[in-house]
C-alpha positions as CSV (number, residue, x, y, z in Angstrom):
1,X,8.9,-23.8,10.5
2,X,12.0,-22.1,9.2
3,X,11.9,-18.7,11.0
4,X,15.6,-17.9,11.7
5,X,16.6,-14.3,11.4
6,X,17.8,-13.2,8.0
7,X,21.5,-13.2,7.4
8,X,23.3,-9.9,6.6
9,X,22.4,-8.7,3.1
10,X,24.7,-7.2,0.5
11,X,23.9,-3.7,-0.5
12,X,22.8,-3.0,-4.0
13,X,22.6,0.8,-4.4
14,X,21.8,0.8,-8.2
15,X,18.1,1.0,-9.2
16,X,18.7,-1.2,-12.1
17,X,19.2,-4.1,-9.7
18,X,15.6,-3.9,-8.7
19,X,14.1,-4.5,-12.1
20,X,12.3,-7.4,-13.8
21,X,10.2,-8.1,-16.8
22,X,6.5,-9.0,-16.4
23,X,4.1,-10.1,-19.1
24,X,1.0,-7.8,-19.1
25,X,-1.3,-10.8,-18.9
26,X,-0.1,-11.5,-15.3
27,X,-1.3,-8.1,-14.1
28,X,-4.5,-8.8,-12.2
29,X,-7.3,-6.6,-13.6
30,X,-10.0,-7.6,-11.2
31,X,-10.2,-9.4,-7.8
32,X,-11.1,-13.1,-7.4
33,X,-14.7,-13.9,-6.5
34,X,-13.5,-14.9,-3.0
35,X,-10.7,-12.9,-1.3
36,X,-9.2,-15.9,0.4
37,X,-8.8,-18.0,-2.8
38,X,-5.7,-16.0,-3.8
39,X,-2.5,-18.0,-4.2
40,X,0.1,-17.8,-1.4
41,X,3.8,-18.2,-2.2
42,X,5.8,-19.1,1.0
43,X,9.4,-17.9,0.9
44,X,11.8,-19.0,3.6
45,X,14.3,-16.2,3.7
46,X,17.1,-18.1,5.4
47,X,17.2,-20.7,2.7
48,X,15.3,-19.3,-0.3
49,X,13.0,-22.4,-0.3
50,X,9.6,-21.8,-1.8
51,X,6.2,-23.5,-1.3
52,X,2.9,-22.9,-3.2
53,X,-0.3,-22.7,-1.2
54,X,-3.7,-20.9,-1.1
55,X,-4.4,-18.0,1.2
56,X,-7.0,-19.8,3.1
57,X,-4.2,-22.2,4.3
58,X,-2.3,-19.3,6.0
59,X,-3.0,-20.6,9.5
60,X,-0.7,-23.5,8.7
61,X,2.2,-20.9,8.8
62,X,1.0,-19.1,11.9
63,X,1.8,-20.2,15.5
64,X,-0.2,-19.6,18.7
65,X,1.3,-16.6,20.4
66,X,2.1,-14.8,17.1
67,X,1.0,-11.2,16.7
68,X,-0.6,-10.2,13.4
69,X,-0.6,-6.5,12.6
70,X,-2.9,-5.1,9.9
71,X,-3.3,-1.6,8.5
72,X,-6.9,-0.4,9.0
73,X,-6.7,2.7,6.7
74,X,-9.7,3.2,4.5
75,X,-9.5,4.3,0.8
76,X,-11.4,7.4,0.0
77,X,-13.0,7.8,-3.5
78,X,-10.3,10.4,-4.3
79,X,-10.6,10.4,-8.1
80,X,-12.8,13.3,-9.3
81,X,-14.0,14.3,-12.8
82,X,-13.5,17.9,-13.7
83,X,-13.9,20.5,-16.4
84,X,-12.1,23.6,-17.5
85,X,-13.9,26.8,-18.4
86,X,-13.4,25.8,-22.0
87,X,-15.3,22.6,-21.4
88,X,-12.3,20.3,-21.8
89,X,-12.4,17.3,-19.4
90,X,-9.7,16.5,-16.8
91,X,-9.3,14.3,-13.8
92,X,-8.2,15.2,-10.3
93,X,-6.6,12.8,-7.8
94,X,-6.8,14.3,-4.3
95,X,-3.6,13.2,-2.5
96,X,-3.3,15.3,0.7
97,X,-5.4,17.8,2.5
98,X,-3.2,20.9,3.4
99,X,-5.9,22.9,5.2
100,X,-9.6,23.4,5.1
101,X,-10.8,22.9,1.4
102,X,-7.1,23.2,0.2
103,X,-5.7,20.0,-1.3
104,X,-2.6,18.8,-3.0
105,X,-3.7,17.0,-6.2
106,X,-2.5,15.3,-9.3
107,X,-4.3,16.5,-12.5
108,X,-4.6,14.5,-15.7
109,X,-5.2,17.0,-18.5
110,X,-4.6,17.1,-22.3
111,X,-3.8,20.7,-22.2
112,X,-1.4,22.9,-20.2
113,X,-3.0,24.3,-17.0
114,X,-2.6,27.8,-15.7
115,X,-2.1,29.2,-12.2
116,X,-5.4,30.9,-11.1
117,X,-7.5,28.8,-13.5
118,X,-10.9,27.6,-12.3
119,X,-12.0,24.0,-12.5
120,X,-15.5,22.8,-12.2
121,X,-16.2,19.4,-10.4
122,X,-18.4,16.9,-12.3
123,X,-21.5,18.4,-13.7
124,X,-22.0,20.7,-10.7
125,X,-21.4,24.3,-10.0
126,X,-18.8,23.4,-7.4
127,X,-15.3,24.7,-8.4
128,X,-11.7,24.9,-7.3
129,X,-9.0,27.3,-8.2
130,X,-5.4,26.3,-9.1
131,X,-3.0,28.0,-6.7
132,X,0.4,26.7,-7.8
133,X,2.4,23.8,-9.2
134,X,5.0,22.0,-7.0
135,X,8.3,20.6,-8.0
136,X,7.0,17.0,-7.7
137,X,4.5,17.7,-10.5
138,X,1.5,18.0,-8.1
139,X,-0.8,21.0,-7.9
140,X,-2.2,22.9,-5.0
141,X,-5.9,23.8,-5.4
142,X,-8.5,25.6,-3.3
143,X,-12.1,24.4,-3.4
144,X,-14.7,27.1,-3.0
145,X,-16.5,27.5,0.3
146,X,-19.6,25.7,-0.8
147,X,-17.6,22.5,-1.3
148,X,-18.1,19.9,1.5
149,X,-15.3,17.5,0.5
150,X,-16.9,14.4,2.0
151,X,-20.2,15.0,0.3
152,X,-18.4,15.8,-3.0
153,X,-16.4,12.6,-2.9
154,X,-19.5,10.5,-2.2
155,X,-21.3,12.3,-5.1
156,X,-18.6,12.3,-7.8
157,X,-15.6,10.4,-6.5
158,X,-14.3,7.1,-7.9
159,X,-11.9,4.6,-6.3
160,X,-8.4,5.7,-7.2
161,X,-7.3,2.4,-8.8
162,X,-3.6,2.1,-9.9
163,X,-3.1,3.0,-13.6
164,X,-2.3,-0.6,-14.6
165,X,-5.9,-1.6,-13.7
166,X,-7.9,-0.6,-16.7
167,X,-11.5,0.4,-16.5
168,X,-13.8,1.7,-19.2
169,X,-17.5,2.7,-19.4
170,X,-18.2,-0.9,-20.4
171,X,-16.7,-2.0,-17.0
172,X,-19.5,-0.3,-15.0
173,X,-20.2,-3.5,-12.9
174,X,-16.5,-3.8,-12.2
175,X,-16.2,-0.1,-11.3
176,X,-19.1,-0.7,-8.9
177,X,-17.5,-3.7,-7.3
178,X,-14.2,-1.8,-6.9
179,X,-15.8,0.3,-4.2
180,X,-16.1,-2.8,-2.0
181,X,-13.2,-4.9,-3.3
182,X,-10.4,-2.2,-3.4
183,X,-11.0,-2.0,0.3
184,X,-10.0,-4.3,3.2
185,X,-12.9,-5.9,5.2
186,X,-11.4,-4.2,8.3
187,X,-10.9,-0.7,6.8
188,X,-11.9,1.9,9.4
189,X,-9.9,5.2,9.3
190,X,-10.5,7.2,6.2
191,X,-7.5,8.8,4.5
192,X,-5.8,6.5,2.0
193,X,-5.6,7.1,-1.8
194,X,-4.5,3.5,-2.4
195,X,-5.4,0.2,-0.7
196,X,-2.9,-1.6,1.6
197,X,-3.2,-4.5,-0.8
198,X,-1.8,-7.3,1.3
199,X,-4.8,-6.9,3.5
200,X,-7.2,-7.4,0.6
201,X,-6.9,-11.2,0.9
202,X,-8.5,-11.4,4.4
203,X,-12.1,-12.2,4.8
204,X,-14.0,-12.1,8.1
205,X,-14.0,-15.9,8.1
206,X,-10.2,-16.0,7.8
207,X,-9.7,-13.4,10.6
208,X,-11.9,-15.5,12.9
209,X,-10.0,-18.6,11.9
210,X,-6.7,-16.9,12.8
211,X,-8.0,-15.8,16.2
212,X,-9.2,-19.3,17.0
213,X,-5.7,-20.5,16.1
214,X,-4.4,-18.5,19.0
215,X,-3.0,-15.6,17.0
216,X,-3.8,-12.1,18.3
217,X,-4.6,-9.4,15.8
218,X,-3.8,-5.7,16.1
219,X,-4.4,-2.7,14.0
220,X,-2.2,0.3,13.0
221,X,-3.0,3.0,10.5
222,X,-0.9,4.3,7.6
223,X,-2.8,6.5,5.1
224,X,-1.3,5.2,1.9
225,X,-0.3,8.2,-0.2
226,X,2.2,9.4,-2.7
227,X,5.1,8.2,-0.6
228,X,4.1,4.5,-1.1
229,X,3.5,4.4,-4.8
230,X,5.7,7.0,-6.4
231,X,8.5,5.3,-8.4
232,X,12.2,5.7,-7.6
233,X,13.8,8.1,-10.1
234,X,17.4,8.2,-8.8
235,X,20.0,5.8,-10.1
236,X,21.3,5.5,-6.6
237,X,18.4,4.4,-4.4
238,X,19.9,6.0,-1.3
239,X,19.2,9.4,-2.9
240,X,15.4,8.7,-3.2
241,X,13.3,10.8,-0.8
242,X,10.0,9.3,0.2
243,X,7.1,11.7,0.7
244,X,5.7,11.6,4.2
245,X,2.5,9.7,5.1
246,X,0.4,9.9,8.3
247,X,0.4,6.9,10.7
248,X,-1.0,5.9,14.0
249,X,0.3,3.1,16.3
250,X,-1.7,2.8,19.5
251,X,0.3,2.2,22.7
252,X,-1.4,-1.1,23.2
253,X,0.2,-2.3,20.0
254,X,3.7,-1.5,21.4
255,X,2.9,-3.3,24.6
256,X,1.8,-6.4,22.7
257,X,4.9,-6.4,20.5
258,X,7.0,-6.2,23.6
259,X,5.1,-9.1,25.2
260,X,5.3,-11.1,21.9
261,X,9.1,-10.7,21.7
262,X,9.6,-11.6,25.4
263,X,7.8,-14.9,24.8
264,X,9.9,-15.5,21.7
265,X,6.9,-15.4,19.4
266,X,6.7,-13.6,16.1
267,X,5.4,-10.2,14.9
268,X,3.8,-10.6,11.5
269,X,3.3,-7.4,9.5
270,X,0.6,-7.5,6.8
271,X,1.9,-5.3,4.0
272,X,4.7,-2.8,3.6
273,X,2.6,-0.1,5.2
274,X,2.2,-2.0,8.5
275,X,5.8,-2.9,8.3
276,X,6.9,0.8,7.9
277,X,4.7,1.9,10.8
278,X,6.2,-0.6,13.1
279,X,9.8,0.1,12.0
280,X,9.2,3.9,12.2
281,X,8.1,3.5,15.8
282,X,11.0,1.2,16.5
283,X,13.5,3.9,15.5
284,X,12.3,6.0,18.4
285,X,12.5,3.6,21.3
286,X,13.3,6.2,23.9
287,X,10.2,8.3,23.2
288,X,8.1,6.3,20.8
289,X,6.0,8.4,18.4
290,X,2.6,6.6,18.4
291,X,1.3,8.9,15.7
292,X,2.8,11.4,13.3
293,X,4.3,11.4,9.8
294,X,6.8,9.0,8.4
295,X,9.0,9.0,5.3
296,X,10.9,5.9,6.3
297,X,12.4,4.3,3.2
298,X,13.7,0.8,3.9
299,X,16.4,-0.5,1.6
300,X,19.2,-3.1,2.0
301,X,21.0,-3.5,4.3
302,X,18.4,-2.8,7.0
303,X,18.0,-4.3,10.5
304,X,14.3,-5.0,11.1
305,X,13.7,-4.4,14.8
306,X,10.0,-5.4,15.2
307,X,8.9,-7.3,12.1
308,X,9.7,-11.1,12.0
309,X,7.4,-12.2,9.2
310,X,6.1,-10.2,6.2
311,X,2.9,-10.9,4.2
312,X,3.0,-8.9,1.0
313,X,1.7,-8.7,-2.6
314,X,3.9,-8.9,-5.7
315,X,5.2,-5.4,-6.4
316,X,6.1,-3.3,-9.5
317,X,9.8,-3.1,-10.5
318,X,12.0,-0.2,-9.4
319,X,9.7,0.7,-6.6
320,X,10.2,1.4,-2.9
321,X,7.9,-1.6,-2.2
322,X,10.1,-4.1,-4.1
323,X,13.2,-2.6,-2.4
324,X,11.7,-3.1,1.0
325,X,10.9,-6.8,0.5
326,X,14.5,-7.2,-0.9
327,X,15.7,-5.7,2.3
328,X,13.6,-8.2,4.3
329,X,14.4,-11.4,2.4
330,X,17.4,-10.7,0.2
331,X,17.4,-9.4,-3.3
332,X,18.4,-12.8,-4.9
333,X,15.6,-14.6,-2.9
334,X,13.0,-12.1,-3.9
335,X,13.9,-11.9,-7.6
336,X,14.1,-15.7,-7.8
337,X,10.7,-16.0,-6.2
338,X,9.3,-13.5,-8.7
339,X,10.6,-15.5,-11.6
340,X,9.1,-18.7,-10.2
341,X,5.8,-16.8,-9.6
342,X,5.8,-15.7,-13.2
343,X,6.4,-19.3,-14.5
344,X,3.6,-20.6,-12.2
345,X,1.2,-18.0,-13.4
346,X,0.7,-16.0,-10.2
347,X,-1.4,-12.8,-10.5
348,X,0.6,-9.7,-9.8
349,X,0.1,-6.3,-8.2
350,X,-2.9,-4.9,-6.3
351,X,-5.6,-7.4,-7.2
352,X,-3.1,-10.2,-7.5
353,X,-1.8,-13.0,-5.3
354,X,0.5,-12.7,-2.3
355,X,3.6,-14.1,-0.7
356,X,4.5,-14.7,2.9
357,X,8.2,-14.3,3.9
358,X,9.0,-16.3,6.9
């Protein structure tokens, strides 16, 4: 297996260098019937060589002694229907809890909103007051004292699917299945507003198969939020500021990484979120922060300290996610792999196929 460390990567500071065209028909609109049937593109980062496999064949690229790290965050049904006093409909996406019953939200509305305005949730008498609008376009709202947020989300909330996945009233069966399928089978810690999509391909069967293969599995948490999915808007990517996201990395994970490295085995990060947790902790080796907030933005050139192999989905152009994988495998390798994936009819984005960079 070709697992040599990546060679030094040239720096591409211009956002335009991280762009590509994608036919709309390649954007996956729903998950496959079986998670593990996704296609798996293998990219050897030292040579650029590519192989085409199925996800259920992943153990052929894993070695006994490897350490597989997954993100066990759980997506909350953070998308809420709302109404203005006038009766006009709007939509709230809860993005971050600031304090009790006070949330940072994105609001989709056809009319201009006002500070101090009251919004009713669903068809209930529950309401929230708009406190202010922030520079990033989000709003700060205060739910009334009668709102028990968890109960409200269970009652009215929908899974916060990315905007490129289209759902209508006619997709009611799909909307129902999204509650299960836009969630990993190992999701545990509630708090994400988007799924760690590389983890969506794992079934319990595959996880057991990986363990029997002699690969240990560990879990970190990064509550996927605005930081992960907001697009880069600066021409110079170095000027992009990621919003912070909460993470947890148990001490036993750090001990296992150290042991894995000492025995010259590989640490395999599943998804950009797991990768960012490990690299955030690696930056503080003297006093490792096993939990906290990270706004680490990884772009070329970057020296990965903990992650040796990366499993990841195919990402949108001009995003921090695409820039991260370019830092890991080289921009030319990644963009070439994307072109080949397009020609081969791979399914892109959240419900799509994946690639393993070794």
